[in-house]
N, C-alpha and C positions, 0 to 999 in steps of 0.2 A: 631701160626698163619698158616691158611691153605695155601697150596701151591699156591692155586688160588681160586678165589670166583666165583660161578655161582649163579645167581639170577632166581628163577623160578616163581616170581610174580611181575613184574613191569607192568604198563599199559602205552598206548600211546594214546594221543588225537591230532587230527589235528585241526588247527584253520581255515581250509578251509571248512567251513560248507557246501558250495555248492558242491564240490566235494565228500565230506563225511558227508552227512546229519545226523543230531541227530535223533534217533528213539528209545529212551530208553524203556527197558521192563517196562511194567505197565504205560507208559507214563509219568514217572517221572524222570528227569534226575539227576543224583548224583551231590550234590554240589561241591565236589571235581573237577569232570570233567569240571564244569563251571568256577570254580575260579582258577584252576592251570592245564590247558591244556598243555600237554607236548608232543611235537613232537617227532618222533623216532630219529631225528638228536639231539635234546636236551637230549634225554635219552642216547645216545651215549656218548655225552660230560660228562653227570653226571657219567656214568659207568667208564669212563677214569679217572675222578677225584676221585672216590671212590675205584678204583683198582678192578673192576669187569670185569672179562674176557668175560663172554658171558651170555645171558639172555634168558629164555623163556617167551616172552611177552604174557601176558593173555589179550585176547580180553575184552574190556569193555562193558559189557552187559547193564550197567546203562547209557550209551551214545549212543551205536549204536545198541542196540537190538541184532538181528542175523546177521547183516551185518559185516562180518569180514574183509572187504575190506583193511582198514587202516592197521591193524595188518599184513594182507598178504603182503601188499605193503612194509612195513617195513622189513619183512623177505627177500622179493625179492631184496631189495636194499642193504641189508647187511647180506647175508646168513652166512658169516664168524663169525658174532657176535650174530645173532638172530635165534631163532626158534619161532613158534607161537602156542598158545592154543586157539582153536576156540570154539564158542558156537553154537549150532543149536537148532531149536524146535524140542525136542525129541518126541513129540506126533504127529508131522505132519506125514502124510503117506509117505513122501519122506525124511524122517530124515537120513536114510542110504545113500541116493543119496547125499545129502547135505554135509555130513561127507566126503565121497569120494571126492567131488568137492573141499573141502577146504583143504584136505590132498594133492590133486593135486596142490594146490597154496602154498605148503610149510609148512602147519600146521602138527605138530607132536603130538598133544595132543588135548583133548576135555574137556570143562568145562561146568558143569551144575550149574546155578545160581537159587537157590531155596529160599534164604533169604539173606538179607543184608541191607545196609544203606537206600535203597529205597523200601525194603520189609521186614518190621519188623517181620511178622508172617511167620511160616514155611509153605513153599508150600506143597500141598498134592499130587503132581503129580509125585514125583521123582520114585516111584516104580510102576507107572501105567503101566499095561501090553502093552499098545500102544507104550511104550519107548523101549520095549525089542528088536525090530529090530535094533534100533540105538545101543544098547548095544552089540548085536551080531556082528555089523559092527566093533565096537571099538575092540572086542575080535579077530575078524579075522585080523584087521590091527595092532594089538598089540599096541593100543594107550592107554596111561595112561589117566584116566579120573578123573579131578579135581571136588569135590563136595563142592560147597559153601552151607552150611546148619547150622542148629542150633542143639543143643542137642536133642531137640524134633523130629529131623528128623532121629534119629537112628533106630527106627522101620522099617522105610522105607529102609533105608541103608542096614539093615540086610537081607531084601528080596534080594537085588541086589548082596550082598556079597556072598550068598549061591547060587544064580541062575547063576552068572558069576565069579566063583572062579579064572579064569585065568586073569581077567581084574584087572591091578593095579589101585586102587582107592586111590586118594590123598585127604585127608580131609583137606580142606582150613581152616586156622586159628584155628586148633584143635577144631572145632565146636563151637568156641567162648563161653566156659562155664563161668558161674559166679563164679569167684573166690575171691570175696571180703571178705568172711568169714574166709579165710585163711585155714591153714592146719586143717583137713585132706582132705579138698577140695571134699566135698560130691557130689557136682553137677558133677564133673570130673570123678566120678566112671563110669558112662555110658561111658565116652570116653575111659577109661581104658579097658572096657569090650571088646573093639574091637581089642585089642592087639593080641588076640589069632588067628586072621585072618591074614594069612601071606600076603595076598594081600592088606592089608590096609597100607597106608603110611600117615605120617603126614607133613604138612606144617607148619614149624615154622616161623612166620612172626611177623613184628613189631606190628600187632594188638594184637596178644595174648601176647606178651611181655608186651605190655601196660596193658593189662587185669591182668597180674601177678604181677603188681605193684599197684593194686587198693586195697583200704582197708586195710585188714590185710595180704593180700597176698604178697609174695615176689618171685622173680625168683629163689632164692637160695632154697626155700622150695617147690616149685612146680616142676621145670623142672627135678631135680634128679628123682622124680617118673615118669615122662613122659619117660625119657631116659632109666630107669630100666625096664618099662614095654614094651616098642616098640623097644628099641635099636636104636643106632645112624643110623644104616644102612637103617632104614626105616623113616628117618627124613630128610627133606631137606628144606632149608631156602629160604624165599622169602621176598622181601623188602616192597611190596604193595605201592611202590613209583609211582606216586605222590599222590596216595589216602591218604596215611598217610603223615602228614605234615613234613616239614624239608627237608633239602637236602639229596640226596642219600648218600652221604659221612657221614652225621650226623646220618643217619639211620643204616649204616653199622657199625660205631664206637658204637654206643648205643646197638645195638643188640649183637654185639661180647662181649661187657662188661657184658651183662646180663647173658651169659653163659661162662664167662672167666674161671670159675673153672673146667670145663669139661677137660678131658684128651685130648691131642693134636689130637690123632687118631679120637676120636668121633668128635671134631670140623671139621677135615678134611672130615669125612663122610657127616656131617650137611651142610657145606658150599661148597662142591665140589662133593664128589664121588656119593652121593645118586642121585643128579641131573643128573650126567652123566649117571647113569643106567636108570633113568626114561626117559631121552631124550638123547639117545645116539649121536645124532647130535651135542650136546654140548660138548662132550668128545674131 
């Protein structure tokens, strides 16, 4: 059992739509944010119940677009428990300025949403040269950058890995590879190809654990390869609560059971130490 648990991927949604209006990317709000809006006060209660010490709240682009106000307000209200991961329009001329603004409001990470529940295809803008000013800003400020993408986004990701080798890039949900055919997990080979890049980190979440139980896949046959290729020191856990169904306590219990066979030191890195390195404010 880890000495403490840090969560680098919960979300918060306010029910006050007047103060925090919905403006989802692409004009389509995620179903979970409509059905399970969870305030930061409710997240705190869920964290206490689940035994989670601190969290890096990931701004919900599928509800608020590029307005990180609610996430920033959560951090301001509870800086002892939260930090925040903001999103900005990386193709906008003022992307670097917007990053600096949100960092000034307590954000210590950046997230780029290029594919997901409301955006099934892989976006083609990830490595657009217009985004490079934002990446340079992230490098200057030493911000880790989460990338929500699919396996098809790896060619774009490779451009950024090579151009910005000092930026720690966190791959959300392990790029959501199709694992249903089971071992040897052919589609995940492209994911494993990223392991040679020392600035690539993986976010082990309830999403990919669910994928590892689909079809012929099992956590016992998939995750040993993941840990072998990347090492536990480059893997950090994120709940995806409340986007993933179930209570936060249930998610923690389920996710720990999925990798219960790992050595205790590896679990300590995945559920605690790696997060502390990516977001030192959580340490």
